[in-house]
N, C-alpha and C positions, 0 to 999 in steps of 0.2 A: 340389636340394639343395647339391650340393659347388660348382656354381657361385657361389651364393648365399653360402657361406662364405669363398672366393675374393675374392668383391668386397667383402663385408665386411672382410678383410684390406687390401684396396689403399686403402679411403677410410676416412674418418671413421666411428664407430659409427652416427650418425644418419642419414647420407647414403645413397642410393640412388644406384649406379652406372648410368648410362644409355647411355654410350658409351666406349671407351679407342680412342684414336687416336695413330699415331706421328708425331713429328714431326722434320722435316729429312730428308734424302734417306736412303730405306730406314730410317729409325728411329732412325737414329744420333745424331740430336738429342735424343732422350729419348721420352717418352709423356707424352700429356695426358688425364686423366681427368676426364670429364664427368658431376656428378652433381647432385643436389637434394637438400633435406632431406625427409623423409617425414612429418613432424609436421602435423598438421591446424590448432591452434594453436597462439598465443606468448602469454607473460605481459608484459604491460608493465613496462620496468625501473622507471619513476618510480612508478606507482600500485599495481602487481602484480594487476591485471585481465584476464583472459583474453581474447584477441580472436582470431575468425576472418576479419575484414575485411582482404583483401589490399589493398593502398594501391598497390603497385607491385612489380617485379620488375626485378633486376640482376643481371649477370654478373660476377663475383669471381675474380679467378688467385690460386691460392695456390703457393707454392713447398712441395715436398714432401720427404721423404727418396728418397734414389736407389734405383731398383729395378733389381736386378742392374748396378751401376754406371752406370747412364744415369739424366738428370736426370728428374725427375716432376714433374708439375704438375697441379694440381687446380683445374679452372674449376667454381665452384658457382653455381647459380643461387639468390641470395637473396632471399626475400621479405620486403618492408616493410608492417606491419600498422598499420591505424588504432585509435589508443585513444579511445575515443568519451567516456571522462571527461576526459581529458587534453587532446582535441582537438589530438593530435600524432600523425604517424608514428614509427614504431622499427622497427629492422632485427633480424629474427632473430638471435640468437646461434649461433655454431658451437663444439662442445665440440672442444678442441684448437686453438682459434686466437683467440689474444688479441686483444682489440678494438683495431683500428686496425694491425694487422701484415698483413703478406702472405706470412706461412709459418705452417706447422702448428708446434707445440710438437715433433715429432718430428724438425723439421729440425736443430737445434741440437743434439739429443743424439746423441752417437754409441750403436748399437745400441738402438735405440728399443724400448720397450715393447710396441709392436705386434709387433715381429719376435719377441723373447723370448717372449711369451706367447701366441702364435698356436699354435692346433691343427693347422694343416694340413702 
């Protein structure tokens, strides 16, 4: 239980932490957290139809807020779903990451909400 709440603190709410690995010599380059989204289905942004059909998977690297003064990166395995009515693929959104950006919303804000509201 404690490990689960700690991993929820480290990554975005809907992500499941798979692995944490140090970057650089002795971890001095920071930390990379490897995660994936937990949901079974996603909704098409064009027609609002739910889809479970996974079309493709891609790795995305996001810059997150520092953890104990060391740089933190999230490497997320994002899925692309196939929308049958639209006949087009779409990528699952990540909460806390704006479309087209490679940083979490916490990166630009000092003393982010995750750190202030955490119960650990």
